[in-house]
C-alpha positions as CSV (number, residue, x, y, z in Angstrom):
1,M,97.4,128.1,84.1
2,A,94.1,128.0,85.9
3,D,91.5,130.6,85.1
4,Q,91.9,133.4,87.6
5,A,88.5,134.4,87.9
6,A,87.9,130.6,89.1
7,H,90.0,131.3,91.9
8,P,90.3,135.3,93.2
9,A,92.3,136.2,96.1
10,L,91.0,135.9,99.5
11,T,91.6,138.8,101.5
12,L,90.0,140.6,104.7
13,D,87.5,143.2,105.3
14,G,87.0,143.7,109.1
15,D,85.9,140.7,110.6
16,T,84.9,139.0,107.3
17,F,86.3,137.5,104.5
18,L,86.3,138.5,101.1
19,R,86.9,136.6,98.0
20,G,86.4,138.4,95.0
21,G,85.1,141.5,96.8
22,R,82.2,138.9,98.2
23,P,81.9,137.6,101.7
24,H,83.3,134.6,102.0
25,R,83.7,131.6,104.7
26,I,86.4,128.9,104.7
27,V,85.0,125.5,105.0
28,S,88.1,123.5,104.3
29,A,89.1,120.1,105.0
30,A,93.1,118.8,105.6
31,V,94.4,116.4,103.2
32,H,98.3,115.6,103.0
33,Y,99.5,114.6,99.5
34,F,102.6,112.8,100.9
35,R,100.0,110.2,102.9
36,I,98.1,109.2,99.8
37,R,99.5,107.3,96.5
38,P,99.3,110.1,93.7
39,E,96.5,108.1,91.7
40,L,94.2,108.5,94.3
41,W,94.6,112.1,94.9
42,S,91.7,113.3,92.9
43,D,89.5,110.7,94.3
44,R,89.9,111.5,98.1
45,L,89.4,115.3,96.8
46,L,86.1,114.7,95.0
47,R,85.1,112.8,98.3
48,L,85.7,115.8,100.4
49,R,84.3,117.9,98.0
50,A,81.1,116.0,98.3
51,M,81.4,116.7,101.8
52,G,80.6,120.1,101.3
53,V,84.2,122.0,101.5
54,N,84.9,124.4,99.5
55,T,88.6,124.7,100.0
56,V,91.3,121.8,101.2
57,E,94.5,122.5,103.2
58,T,97.8,120.9,103.7
59,Y,101.2,120.8,104.7
60,V,104.2,120.6,102.8
61,A,106.8,118.0,104.6
62,W,110.1,119.1,104.0
63,N,111.7,115.8,104.8
64,F,110.1,114.2,102.0
65,H,111.2,116.6,99.1
66,Q,114.5,117.1,100.6
67,P,116.2,113.9,102.1
68,V,119.6,115.2,101.4
69,P,120.7,118.8,101.5
70,G,120.9,120.4,98.0
71,A,118.6,118.4,96.5
72,A,114.8,118.5,96.3
73,D,112.4,116.5,94.4
74,F,108.7,117.6,93.2
75,T,108.2,114.4,90.8
76,G,106.0,111.8,91.0
77,D,104.2,111.2,94.7
78,R,106.1,114.2,95.7
79,D,104.6,116.5,92.9
80,L,103.2,119.0,95.2
81,A,102.1,121.6,92.1
82,A,100.1,118.5,90.6
83,F,98.2,117.9,94.0
84,V,97.3,121.6,94.3
85,R,96.2,122.0,90.9
86,T,94.0,118.9,91.0
87,A,92.1,120.5,93.4
88,G,91.9,123.9,91.8
89,D,90.6,121.8,88.6
90,L,87.9,120.3,90.8
91,G,86.8,124.0,91.8
92,L,88.5,123.8,95.8
93,D,90.4,126.6,96.9
94,V,93.9,125.2,98.5
95,I,95.9,126.6,101.8
96,V,99.2,125.6,102.0
97,R,101.2,125.0,105.1
98,P,105.2,125.1,104.3
99,G,106.3,125.0,107.8
100,P,109.4,124.4,107.7
101,Y,108.1,122.9,111.0
102,I,104.6,121.3,110.4
103,C,104.3,118.8,113.3
104,A,101.3,116.5,111.6
105,E,102.3,113.2,113.3
106,W,105.3,112.9,110.6
107,E,108.9,112.0,111.3
108,F,110.6,114.8,112.6
109,G,107.6,117.3,112.1
110,G,108.8,117.3,108.6
111,L,111.9,118.9,109.4
112,P,115.1,116.6,107.4
113,A,117.4,114.6,109.4
114,W,120.3,116.0,107.9
115,L,119.8,118.9,110.1
116,L,120.5,116.7,113.1
117,A,124.1,116.0,112.0
118,E,125.4,119.7,111.9
119,P,126.8,120.0,115.7
120,G,125.3,122.7,117.7
121,L,122.7,123.5,115.1
122,R,119.5,124.7,117.1
123,L,115.8,124.2,115.6
124,R,113.1,126.7,115.3
125,R,114.9,129.9,116.6
126,V,117.0,132.3,115.1
127,D,120.0,130.3,114.7
128,G,122.4,130.6,111.8
129,P,122.6,127.3,110.6
130,Y,119.1,126.5,110.9
131,L,118.2,129.8,109.2
132,A,120.7,129.0,106.3
133,A,119.0,125.6,105.7
134,V,115.6,126.8,105.7
135,D,116.2,129.6,103.4
136,A,117.7,127.2,101.0
137,W,114.7,125.4,101.1
138,F,112.4,128.3,100.6
139,D,115.0,129.2,97.7
140,V,113.7,126.1,96.2
141,L,110.1,125.7,97.5
142,V,108.7,129.1,97.0
143,P,109.0,128.8,92.9
144,V,107.0,125.9,93.1
145,L,104.3,127.6,94.9
146,L,104.3,130.8,92.7
147,P,102.3,129.8,89.9
148,L,100.0,128.2,92.2
149,L,99.1,131.4,94.1
150,A,95.6,133.0,93.3
151,S,97.5,136.3,92.1
152,H,99.0,134.1,88.9
153,G,95.8,132.0,88.5
154,G,96.2,129.3,91.2
155,P,94.0,128.1,93.7
156,V,96.3,129.0,96.5
157,V,94.6,131.4,98.5
158,A,96.7,132.0,101.5
159,V,100.1,130.5,103.3
160,A,100.7,129.7,106.7
161,V,104.0,131.0,108.8
162,E,105.4,128.0,110.4
163,N,102.9,125.7,112.6
164,E,101.8,126.2,116.1
165,Y,105.0,127.9,116.9
166,G,103.5,129.0,120.3
167,S,104.0,125.2,121.6
168,Y,107.1,125.4,121.2
169,G,108.7,128.9,122.1
170,N,108.4,132.8,121.7
171,D,111.1,133.7,119.2
172,T,108.9,136.1,117.5
173,A,112.3,137.1,115.4
174,Y,112.2,133.7,114.0
175,L,108.5,134.0,112.7
176,E,109.5,137.4,110.9
177,H,112.2,135.8,109.5
178,L,110.2,133.1,107.9
179,R,107.2,135.9,106.9
180,E,109.6,138.2,105.7
181,G,111.0,135.2,103.9
182,L,107.7,134.4,101.9
183,V,107.3,137.6,101.2
184,R,110.5,138.4,99.8
185,R,110.0,135.4,97.8
186,G,106.9,136.4,96.0
187,V,104.3,135.1,98.1
188,D,101.7,137.8,97.8
189,C,98.5,136.2,99.0
190,L,96.9,136.3,102.8
191,L,99.4,134.9,105.3
192,F,98.4,133.6,108.7
193,T,99.6,132.0,112.0
194,A,97.8,129.0,113.6
195,D,98.3,128.5,117.4
196,G,96.1,126.5,120.2
197,A,93.3,128.4,120.9
198,E,94.8,129.2,124.6
199,D,96.2,132.4,126.3
200,G,100.1,131.0,126.8
201,F,99.9,129.7,122.9
202,Q,98.7,132.6,121.2
203,L,101.0,134.8,123.3
204,G,103.9,132.7,121.8
205,G,103.2,132.4,118.2
206,R,101.1,135.2,117.0
207,L,102.8,137.5,114.4
208,P,101.3,141.1,114.8
209,G,99.8,142.3,111.4
210,L,99.0,138.7,110.6
211,L,95.8,136.8,110.6
212,T,95.7,135.0,114.0
213,T,94.2,131.5,113.9
214,G,93.6,128.9,116.6
215,T,93.9,125.2,116.4
216,F,91.4,122.9,118.8
217,G,88.7,119.8,118.7
218,S,86.1,121.0,121.3
219,R,84.4,123.6,123.5
220,P,84.2,126.2,119.9
221,E,82.5,129.0,122.2
222,E,85.4,129.2,124.4
223,S,87.9,128.6,122.1
224,L,87.0,131.6,119.8
225,D,86.6,134.1,122.5
226,C,90.5,133.2,123.2
227,L,91.0,134.1,119.5
228,R,89.1,137.2,119.7
229,R,90.8,138.3,122.9
230,H,94.1,138.3,120.9
231,Q,92.8,139.6,117.5
232,P,90.0,142.1,118.2
233,V,89.4,142.6,114.7
234,G,89.1,139.6,112.2
235,P,87.8,136.7,111.0
236,L,87.6,134.1,113.5
237,V,89.1,130.6,112.1
238,C,89.8,127.1,113.4
239,M,92.5,126.0,111.6
240,E,92.4,122.8,112.9
241,Y,89.4,121.3,114.1
242,W,90.3,118.0,115.6
243,T,87.5,115.7,114.7
244,G,89.6,112.5,115.3
245,W,92.9,111.6,116.6
246,F,96.1,109.5,115.9
247,D,97.2,106.4,117.2
248,H,100.3,105.4,119.4
249,W,101.7,101.8,119.2
250,G,100.1,100.1,122.4
251,V,97.3,102.4,122.7
252,P,93.7,101.3,122.0
253,H,92.4,103.0,118.4
254,H,91.1,106.3,118.9
255,L,87.3,107.2,117.9
256,R,85.2,110.1,118.3
257,D,81.3,110.0,118.3
258,P,80.1,111.0,115.4
259,Q,77.1,112.9,116.4
260,E,79.1,115.2,119.3
261,C,81.7,115.9,116.4
262,A,78.9,117.3,113.9
263,D,77.6,119.1,117.0
264,V,80.8,121.3,117.5
265,L,81.1,121.8,113.7
266,D,77.5,123.3,114.1
267,R,78.0,125.4,116.8
268,M,81.3,126.9,115.2
269,L,79.8,127.4,112.0
270,A,76.5,129.2,113.7
271,A,79.2,131.2,115.6
272,G,80.2,132.6,112.2
273,A,83.5,131.1,112.1
274,S,85.6,129.6,109.3
275,V,86.9,126.0,109.8
276,N,89.7,123.7,108.6
277,I,88.4,120.2,109.5
278,Y,91.7,117.9,110.6
279,M,91.6,115.4,108.9
280,G,89.4,115.4,106.3
281,H,91.2,112.4,105.1
282,G,93.7,111.3,107.2
283,G,95.8,108.7,104.6
284,T,98.8,106.7,105.5
285,N,101.9,107.0,107.2
286,F,103.8,104.7,104.2
287,G,107.3,103.6,104.9
288,W,109.3,104.5,107.9
289,W,107.3,108.0,107.7
290,N,105.7,108.1,111.4
291,G,106.3,110.3,113.8
292,A,106.5,110.2,117.7
293,N,105.7,111.8,120.6
294,H,107.0,112.0,123.9
295,D,105.4,112.6,127.3
296,G,108.4,113.7,129.2
297,T,108.5,110.1,130.9
298,S,107.9,107.6,127.8
299,Y,108.4,107.7,123.9
300,Q,104.9,107.3,122.2
301,P,105.8,105.7,118.2
302,D,102.9,106.2,116.1
303,T,101.0,103.9,113.9
304,T,101.3,102.9,109.9
305,S,97.7,104.2,109.7
306,Y,96.8,107.4,109.9
307,D,93.0,107.1,109.1
308,Y,92.5,109.6,112.4
309,D,88.9,108.4,112.5
310,A,88.4,111.1,109.6
311,P,85.2,112.0,107.9
312,V,86.6,109.8,104.8
313,G,88.3,106.9,106.1
314,E,92.2,105.7,105.4
315,A,90.8,103.8,102.4
316,G,88.2,106.4,101.0
317,E,85.5,104.9,103.2
318,L,82.6,107.6,103.8
319,T,82.1,107.3,107.3
320,T,79.1,108.0,109.6
321,K,80.7,111.1,110.2
322,F,80.9,112.2,106.3
323,H,77.2,112.0,106.3
324,L,76.6,114.2,109.4
325,F,79.4,116.8,108.7
326,R,77.5,116.9,105.0
327,E,74.2,118.0,106.3
328,V,75.6,120.4,108.7
329,I,77.8,121.9,106.3
330,E,74.5,122.2,103.8
331,R,72.6,123.5,106.7
332,H,75.3,126.5,107.0
333,Q,76.6,126.9,103.5
334,G,73.5,125.9,101.2
335,P,72.6,122.7,98.9
336,N,75.5,120.7,97.9
337,P,75.2,119.7,94.2
338,H,78.6,117.4,94.2
339,Q,78.4,113.4,94.8
340,P,81.1,111.4,96.1
341,P,82.8,108.4,93.5
342,P,81.1,105.1,94.1
343,P,82.9,102.9,97.4
344,P,86.5,101.7,95.9
345,A,86.8,98.2,94.9
346,R,88.2,95.9,97.1
347,L,90.6,92.4,96.3
348,A,88.9,88.8,97.2
349,P,90.5,87.5,100.5
350,Q,93.3,84.9,100.3
351,S,96.0,83.6,102.5
352,V,99.4,82.5,101.0
353,P,102.3,80.4,102.6
354,V,105.6,82.5,103.3
355,A,107.8,80.8,100.4
356,S,111.1,81.9,100.9
357,G,113.6,83.8,103.3
358,A,116.8,85.5,103.7
359,A,118.5,86.4,107.1
360,L,119.1,89.7,108.1
361,L,122.4,89.2,110.1
362,A,123.8,87.0,107.1
363,S,122.9,90.0,104.6
364,L,124.4,92.6,106.0
365,D,127.1,93.0,102.9
366,D,124.5,92.6,100.5
367,L,122.5,95.6,102.1
368,A,125.2,97.8,103.6
369,T,128.4,99.8,103.4
370,V,130.2,99.0,106.5
371,H,131.7,101.9,108.3
372,R,134.4,101.5,111.1
373,G,135.4,103.9,113.9
374,A,136.5,103.8,117.7
375,E,132.6,104.4,119.0
376,P,129.3,103.9,117.7
377,E,127.6,106.8,116.3
378,P,124.1,107.8,115.6
379,M,122.7,107.6,112.2
380,E,122.6,110.8,111.1
381,V,126.4,110.8,111.3
382,Y,126.4,108.3,108.8
383,G,123.9,110.3,106.5
384,Q,121.2,107.7,107.4
385,N,117.5,108.9,108.0
386,F,115.2,106.2,108.2
387,G,115.6,102.3,109.0
388,L,117.6,100.3,111.1
389,I,121.2,100.4,112.2
390,H,123.7,97.8,113.0
391,Y,126.5,97.9,115.1
392,R,129.3,95.2,115.8
393,T,132.1,94.5,118.0
394,R,134.2,91.8,119.5
395,L,134.1,91.6,123.6
396,R,137.3,90.3,125.2
397,G,137.0,87.2,127.0
398,P,137.2,85.6,129.3
399,L,134.2,87.4,131.3
400,A,131.9,85.3,133.7
401,H,129.5,87.6,134.2
402,G,129.1,91.0,133.1
403,E,126.1,93.4,132.5
404,L,125.8,95.3,129.1
405,R,123.9,99.0,129.1
406,V,123.5,101.1,126.0
407,D,123.5,105.1,126.5
408,G,121.4,107.2,124.6
409,L,119.6,104.2,122.6
410,A,117.2,105.5,120.1
411,D,114.6,103.5,119.8
412,R,115.1,99.8,120.1
413,A,117.7,97.4,120.0
414,Q,118.2,93.8,119.5
415,V,121.2,92.2,121.1
416,F,123.1,88.9,119.8
417,L,126.1,87.2,120.8
418,D,127.9,85.2,118.3
419,G,124.5,85.3,116.4
420,A,122.5,84.4,119.3
421,P,119.7,86.4,120.5
422,I,120.2,87.6,124.1
423,G,117.3,90.4,124.7
424,V,116.0,93.3,123.7
425,L,116.7,97.1,124.9
426,E,114.1,100.5,124.6
427,R,114.6,103.9,125.0
428,D,112.2,104.4,128.2
429,R,114.2,101.7,130.0
430,P,117.2,103.5,130.0
431,D,118.5,101.7,133.3
432,E,118.1,98.1,131.7
433,A,121.0,95.8,131.1
434,L,121.4,92.4,129.8
435,P,123.6,89.9,131.2
436,V,126.1,88.3,129.0
437,T,129.1,85.8,129.4
438,V,132.1,86.0,127.4
439,P,134.3,82.8,126.7
440,A,138.1,82.7,126.5
441,G,138.3,83.4,123.3
442,G,135.8,86.6,123.0
443,A,132.7,86.6,121.2
444,V,130.9,88.7,118.6
445,L,128.5,91.8,119.8
446,D,125.7,92.8,117.3
447,L,123.4,95.6,118.1
448,L,120.5,96.0,115.6
449,V,118.7,99.1,116.4
450,E,115.3,100.5,115.1
451,N,114.6,104.3,114.5
452,M,110.7,104.0,115.1
453,G,109.9,107.6,114.1
454,R,111.4,110.9,115.7
455,I,109.5,113.0,117.7
456,N,107.5,115.5,116.0
457,Y,105.9,117.8,118.4
458,G,107.3,119.4,122.1
459,P,110.8,120.4,123.5
460,L,112.6,116.9,122.4
461,L,112.5,117.5,118.9
462,H,116.2,117.1,118.7
463,D,115.6,113.4,118.5
464,R,119.0,111.5,116.7
465,K,118.7,107.8,116.2
466,G,120.7,104.7,116.8
467,I,123.3,105.0,120.1
468,T,123.8,108.7,120.5
469,G,126.1,107.7,124.0
470,G,128.0,104.2,123.8
471,V,127.8,100.5,124.9
472,R,129.2,99.5,127.9
473,I,130.0,96.3,130.0
474,D,129.5,97.2,133.5
475,R,131.2,100.6,133.4
476,Q,133.9,99.7,130.9
477,Y,132.7,101.6,127.4
478,Q,133.5,99.3,124.2
479,F,135.3,100.8,121.7
480,G,136.3,99.6,117.8
481,W,133.2,99.2,116.0
482,E,131.8,98.3,112.8
483,V,128.9,100.2,111.6
484,R,126.2,99.3,108.8
485,P,123.6,101.8,108.0
486,L,120.4,99.7,106.9
487,P,118.0,102.3,105.1
488,L,116.5,99.5,103.6
489,D,115.5,101.2,100.4
490,D,116.6,98.4,98.1
491,L,115.8,94.9,98.8
492,S,116.9,93.7,95.2
493,T,120.3,92.2,96.4
494,L,118.7,90.0,99.0
495,R,119.3,86.3,98.1
496,F,116.4,84.4,99.4
497,T,116.4,80.5,99.9
498,P,113.3,78.2,99.4
499,G,111.0,77.7,102.8
500,P,109.7,79.3,105.7
501,H,112.4,80.3,108.1
502,A,111.8,79.3,111.9
503,G,113.0,80.5,114.8
504,E,114.1,83.8,116.1
505,G,114.6,86.3,113.6
506,P,115.5,89.1,112.2
507,V,114.4,87.5,108.7
508,F,113.3,88.5,105.3
509,H,110.0,86.5,104.4
510,R,108.7,86.7,101.3
511,A,105.3,85.6,99.5
512,W,103.5,85.6,96.4
513,L,99.6,87.1,96.1
514,A,98.3,86.8,92.6
515,V,95.1,89.0,91.6
516,E,93.5,89.4,89.0
517,E,92.4,93.5,88.3
518,P,94.1,95.7,91.3
519,A,91.9,96.9,94.0
520,D,92.3,97.6,97.3
521,G,93.4,95.4,99.7
522,F,94.6,95.1,103.3
523,L,97.4,92.7,104.5
524,A,97.1,90.7,108.1
525,L,100.2,88.8,109.4
526,P,98.9,86.6,112.0
527,G,101.8,85.1,114.0
528,F,104.3,87.7,113.2
529,T,105.4,90.1,116.0
530,K,107.1,93.4,114.5
531,G,108.5,94.8,111.6
532,M,108.1,95.9,108.2
533,V,106.3,95.1,104.9
534,W,106.9,95.9,101.6
535,L,104.8,95.5,98.4
536,N,106.3,94.9,94.8
537,G,109.3,96.8,96.4
538,F,107.1,99.9,98.0
539,A,107.6,100.0,102.0
540,L,103.7,100.0,103.1
541,G,104.7,100.6,106.5
542,R,105.2,99.0,110.1
543,F,103.6,96.7,111.8
544,W,103.3,95.3,115.5
545,D,101.9,92.6,117.5
546,R,101.5,95.4,120.4
547,G,98.6,96.7,118.1
548,P,96.3,98.3,118.0
549,Q,96.7,97.9,114.2
550,R,96.2,94.8,112.4
551,T,96.2,95.1,109.3
552,L,98.0,97.2,106.8
553,Y,96.3,99.3,104.0
554,A,97.4,98.4,100.4
555,P,96.0,100.7,98.1
556,A,94.9,99.5,94.3
557,P,98.2,101.3,92.7
558,L,100.4,99.0,94.2
559,W,99.1,96.2,92.8
560,H,99.5,94.6,89.4
561,P,97.3,92.1,87.5
562,G,99.6,88.4,88.1
563,A,101.5,87.7,91.0
564,N,102.5,90.1,93.3
565,E,105.4,89.8,95.7
566,V,105.1,90.7,99.5
567,V,108.4,90.7,101.6
568,V,108.2,91.0,105.4
569,L,111.1,91.5,107.7
570,E,110.3,89.9,110.9
571,L,112.4,91.1,113.3
572,H,111.7,88.2,116.0
573,R,109.4,85.3,115.6
574,P,107.4,84.8,112.4
575,G,104.2,83.3,111.3
576,T,103.9,80.9,108.3
577,R,100.9,82.8,106.1
578,I,100.2,85.9,104.8
579,E,96.7,87.1,104.6
580,L,94.9,89.7,101.9
581,R,91.5,90.8,103.6
582,D,89.0,92.8,102.0
583,G,88.6,95.6,104.9
584,P,90.6,97.2,107.5
585,D,91.5,96.1,110.8
586,L,92.7,99.0,113.1
587,G,92.1,97.1,116.4
588,P,90.4,97.8,119.6
589,T,89.0,100.7,120.4
590,A,89.1,103.3,123.2
591,P,86.1,104.5,124.9
592,Q,84.5,107.5,122.9
593,W,87.3,110.1,122.7
594,T,87.1,113.9,122.7
595,P,90.1,116.2,122.7
596,A,89.1,117.9,125.7
597,D,90.1,114.6,127.4
């Protein structure tokens, strides 16, 4: 157990924090253990400490730990306690935000997809089935947290109740249920809420008796004044100072002017506020874990990179923003004796041809178990969280001309007739139809649907994937379906054949990259269109020629000396070579951006 004297409790005295009875200011950086390979946790924390922070803040992603009800995993890359202890051993306090909802641009805002399989369940409110699931999760999570609290000698000095709830609702009884649940299970540290620094958000998300904090990225004087209106006495805290932003596919990469960003931080600290820099280090949405937004008109899935234009880049780079922030923090907090680790080593560039392939539609029986039913159902009905889902039926003929429509498509369907591609349907174009002609003997209709990330913010959280309505030819619903969930969490059953596979996908393409000594690398896929990449069996993430992201970060712990297997699921038209590069390319950038835009 950590030395309790090294991490004394955080308490309140009027407008001041006390830590071990002495006035204290929180200067924190957000970093998410679930977006970093565990071998690199210490490296990233050392870099943030060198920037000058005395605290780090992390969410806990419920869905990352509990992919199925009743079983939780806190081992390996899910070892929350190990991450927190690592931070504590480096002399950093820790703020934990356990949700159960976290947003974080993370799949479904951290909520587990299996919640959506229960008919009638209502999220983030006083709803019996939802609260029962949350309570069961807290029964598992809180015992992991208790030994890490400052009262037990650990580094955790504060815990959040929900997250930005005022952006969603105003069910104070729900927040009180969460608060009471944490306290009853033994959480005895400082509790707080975090909401946007605007009156409406604060009115919905505040919980009387708890510290109120704000989330904002600009106009610090105005934002802090708002907090003071809603909490006349108490420390001023920006719990999320947005120093960058996340990216959506098809939108330029966000950058924020480092000097302007450092100036806002300087003004906030000069006003006496405490701050949590969001993000200090962003990391990566490995695998299928990216979230998505919806603006009421369009669905906006997030990229694999969560670089966030943070002071410490996705691959551990120390940016101009890092150095400016270090200067600002030293000006307000005093000299910083800590220096960052040296820059991470990088692999030498190389390019290799695709060596073999395996067609997805020909591999269905190797990858999936078939379910049969009258209607196509969404992923969650089959117990599936992520990946693709395949629907097949036989159309009756002859039909000279018909129009194929999918009701309730989430999110993107590739459509095939007797194995030949006939088009793509997307959720943002619900009225779009594909023309079909069916011969006298009938034809096999295949729909391969991709879950591109569940919505993580706003009123449309209830985002079931696959087909939630039905499939029609003109006005006629089609019945009698075979359904194959394709989470693609095990590719060992694929049977690759030598040589590149040209033509329309979807095809798994395999290549081999030889390295002498593991280091960081960046994979590029020139000529490829859209899909997913695995390195030595680990799902690196999605790619899409729509951009902005052009390379995928492949951190050193995923490589080994000798031959390394790269598998690319290309959904459309493949390239012929895979490139290993020695630097990231996150794509074309937007004009300088600030959160006020």
